[in-house]
N, C-alpha and C positions, 0 to 999 in steps of 0.2 A: 074632619072628625074632631070633636072636642078632646082635649087631653084627659088622661085618666085622673080621677079624683079619688083619693083614699081617705078613710077615717083611721087615725092612729089612736087607739084607746089608752087609757091609763095602764091596763094590764100589758098592752104591747110595749109601752115605754119602759115599764119595770122589767119586762122580759129581755129588753135590749141590754140591760145591766151595764149602762154607761158608767165608766169609772170617774171618780172625782178629777183625776189627771186629764182625762179626755175632755171633760166639760170645762175645766180650767183653761186648757189649751185653746178651745174654741172661743171662749170669752176673751182671752188675751189677744187672739187674732183679730177679733172684730174691733177691739179698742185701737189696735194698730191701724186698722182700716179707717176708723173714724178720724184718726190723726192725719191720714194722708188723703182724705176725701173719697176713699173707695166705698164708704158706707155713710148713709145719712139716716137720721132719726128725727122724729117729731116729739117734742116734749109732751108728756102725758096730759090728756084732758080728763077732767074729773067732775063728776056730778055728785055732790054731797047731799045725802039724805038725813044726816044727823052725825053726831060725834062717833067716829069709827065706823060709819055706814056709808060707803062710797061705791060708785061705779066708775071704772076708768077704761080709757082706750089708749093703746100704745102701738105706735107704728114705726117701722124701720125698713130700709131697703139696702141691698148690697149690689154694687156693680160687679164685683169680682165673682160672687156666687150666683149672680143673676136671679135673685129671689127677693121678694118683699113679704112683709109679715104684718098682721094686725092681731093684737091680743085684746080680748074683752075680759076684764078681771073685776071681780066684786070682792069687797071686804065688808063683813058685817060683824057687829058685836056678838060674841058667843061666850057662854058660860065655860069655866075651866074644863068641865067634863062633858061638853056638848057632843052629841053624836056626829054632827057634821062639822067639817073644818070651817074656820072663819073666812078663809080665802078660797075662791074658786075661779077658774079661768078656762077659756077656750081660745084656740089659736087657729088662724087661717094663714096658710103659706101659699104665696102666688108666684108664678113665673114672672120675672121682671119684664121680659121682652114682650110677651103677649098679654100679660095681665090676668091670665086665666088661673083659677085656683088649682093647686097641686094636692093639698092635703088640709083636712080639718083634724085637729088633734086636741086631746085633753091638755089643759095648761097647768094643772095643779103640780104635778111632779116636775115639769119643766121649770116652773116658777121657783120651787124649792131648790132645785139643783143649780139653777143659774145664780140665785142669791148667794148660796154657799160658795159657789165658784168665785163670785165677785169678792166676797169676804176673804177667801184664800188668796186671791190675786193681790188684794190690797195688803194683806199680811206679808206678802213677799217683800213689799217695800217697808212696812212699818213695824212688823213684829220684832220684839227683842230677840237677840241671838239665842238659839236653842231653848225656846220656851218649854216649860215643864208642866205648868198648871193652866188648864183651860176651864173657865167658868161659863156656864150656860144659864142665862137668866130668862126664864120662859122655856118650858120643856116639851113643847109640842112637836109637830112634824118638822118645822124649820130647824129646831134644835137637833133633831136626829140627822138632818142633812149636814148641818155644820159639824157635828161630831165626826161624821164620815169624812168630810172634806179636810178637817184639820188633823185627824189621825193619819191621813194620806200625806198631807203637806208637811207636817212637823212630827217626825218619828221620835223626837225627844220628849213629846208630851207623854207623861206617865200617870197624871192624875186629873180627874174631872170633878168639878164641883157643880152641883145642880140645885137650882132654886126655881120654884114655880108657885103660882097661886094655888095650884092643886098639888098637894104632896104626892098623890097617886101618880101623876105624870112625871114628877121628879124622880120618884123611886123607879118607875119603869125605864126612864132614860139611864139611870145609874146601873140598872141590870144590863142594858145594852153595852154600856161602857166597860163593865166588868167582863162581859163575854168577849170583849176585844183585848182582854189582858191588862186593862187599866185599873188603877185604884179609883174608886168613885165614892163621893160623899154627897149626902143630901143635907142642906142647911135650911133652917126655918127663918133665918134672918139674913138678908142679902149683905148686911154690913159685915158679916163674917167672911165673905168671899172677896170683897173688894180689895183689902190690903194684901192678899196673898197671891192672887191670880196674875199670871203673865199676860193672858189674853182673856178678855171678857166680851161675850156676845150677848147683847140685850135685845130681846124679841118680845116685848110686852105690847099687846094690842091696845089700840086706842079705845077708850071708853069714858063716859061722863064721870065715872067713879074713880078713875085713876088719879093717884097722888104720887108725885115723884119721890123716889126713895134711894136712888143710887148717888153716892157722893164721890165725885172725881178727885177731890183733894186727898182722899184716903188711898188712892191707887199707888202702886209702886212707881218709882221715878221714871222707869222706861217701859211701863206697861202699855198695852193697846186695848182700846175699847172699840168694838165693832157694833155700831148702833143701827141694827136692822129696824128698830123702832123710831129712828130719826132723832133720838135723844129724849123722847118724851118721858122715859122712866128715870131720867137723871135730874138731880136738883139743878134748876137753871143757874142759880148763883155759883154753882161749883164748876160749870163748864169752862170758865175762863182759866181753870187750872191746866187745861190742855195746852201744850206747847205747839201742837200741830194738829189740824183737823182737815180731813179730805172728804171727798164725795165721789160718786160715780157720774155726776153731771153738774158742773158749776153753772151751766146754763139754766138749770132748774132750781138750784139750792145754794144759798150763800151763808146760811146760818143753821145750826140745829134748831129743833122746835121744842116747845114745852108741852105739857100734858094737854093743853087746849089746841095745839097745832100752831100757835103763834111763834114767830121767829125769835130766838134768843139772841138779840143783837150784840150782846157783850161777848159772844163767842163767834169768831169768824172762820169760815171755811176757806182754806188757802190754795187748794189744788184739787184736781180730779185725775182720773186714770189716763186721760189723754196727755197730760203734761208731766205727771209724776211730781213727787215732793222735792223741794230744794234742800231739805235737811230731814234727818230721821231721828234726832236725839230728843229726849224728853218724853213726857206723856203724850200719847197719840190717840186720836179718835178717827173713825171713818163712819160717815152718815150715808144712808141709802135714800136716794130720791126715786130711783127706778129708771134705768136707762134701757129703752126698748131695743137698742142694738144688742144687748146681751140676750134678750129673749129671741131675737132673730138668730143669733149664733146657736143658741140651744135648739131652736126649732129646726134649723137647717141640719144640724147634726143628727137629731132624731129622725127627720125625714129621710136623709140619705142612708142611714143605717137600716131603717125599717124597709126601704125599697130593696136594699142589697140583701137583706136576710129574709125577705118574704113576709114581713109583718104588715098589718093593716088590712082593712076591709074595703073592697071596692064599693063606691057609692054611685048611684045612678043620677045622671044629670038631665 
């Protein structure tokens, strides 16, 4: 008899109410496994259909958890107030020994949560001591995940500064921050947040109209920039101001990128989460290339919790 196959929906994943600490722990564990050979991943393959319009496949497998995963993710240009998210994904989780699928699951929430978890994990290495001011550049769903992750990780944060192409989304995020008991401001010029923030998360999607506007030379001497957008929103000539730059996968990324997606070779990435940084002083940055092992960790956590708690819909094979 074939093994059970379930579908885990977006609403199922939200109902599991996975905490940022749980997701961060799962991601930390899988990077430890990568370092010891207990997990393997394939660099993402990408089909580009235009600037900011890509289809990607991401695969990873864990010997310890005895599962393998494939994620099919799409990124498309979207207006600031678009009805549909710019990123969508589906994930297939398989039994490693037999190869048979265990679950199909929505990948949107998992992608948001694992990205914020990687940011938080890197901040454990790189954040200045007791950060107080968090700046979110781009205020969509990814920003909400980062707000949740960082208020969990850094209880010293008491102020959030929001900037977005859409003031409406920035205002909405500020309301969420205030509901958490934080001071929250919306700025119309990102230059106002760069000199005061302790941690800056930039999440600007790629587009043919994007012009870099963030200046790393204006940051605090010990501040941290988390570049979910790979650096594309930052002025290329300013990236050499960082004393240390890391990534989630040195195998896939050695430099930040500019607004066109080209490597900024004047700025060098020196470490990833497998090796850790050799120093932590000065201005720091962390760039995301996308490590599928983190998706595997998140998908395995979702699957195990869903099975244990009775979530998911049986699929006919």
